[in-house]
C-alpha positions, 0 to 999 in steps of 0.5 A, spaced: 500 499 499 505 504 501 509 503 495 503 504 491 502 511 494 509 512 493 509 510 486 503 515 485 506 521 488 513 520 484 509 520 478 505 526 479 511 529 481 515 527 475 510 530 471 509 537 474 517 538 475 518 536 468 512 541 466 516 546 470 523 545 467 520 545 460 516 552 462 523 555 465 527 553 459 522 556 454 522 562 458 529 563 458 529 566 465 536 568 468 538 567 476 542 573 478 546 572 484 553 571 485 553 567 478 548 568 473 545 562 470 539 560 466 533 558 471 532 551 468 539 549 471 535 548 478 529 545 475 533 539 472 535 535 478 528 533 481 525 529 474 531 524 474 530 523 482 523 522 482 524 517 476 529 513 480 524 513 486 519 511 481 523 505 479 525 503 487 517 503 488 516 499 482 521 494 484 519 494 491 511 492 488 514 487 484 518 484 490 525 484 487 527 488 494 524 483 499 530 478 498 536 484 500 531 486 505 531 480 508 538 479 508 539 486 511 534 484 517 538 478 518 545 481 518 542 486 523 538 482 528 545 478 530 548 481 536 554 485 535 560 482 538 563 485 544 568 491 543 575 489 544 578 492 550 585 496 549 591 494 553 593 500 557 599 503 554 606 503 559 
């Protein structure tokens, strides 16, 4: 349920972030700070990030990540070894 919701939210965010990126690119606006750069540079990051998150949610929905999650949980469910004590320096 949570993975499906995450997939849906990421899909919506991909659509809106791509629309904003294209709109900003078409307008040709510049950001005037210490450096002057096209405004669309700052809008170029979210679409690929949300696409990667969508891939993650699809993999989880299809059950591909369950084996790696089980292995991770098994590794961290074991008690840790006691830390070695350091001998005093003489």
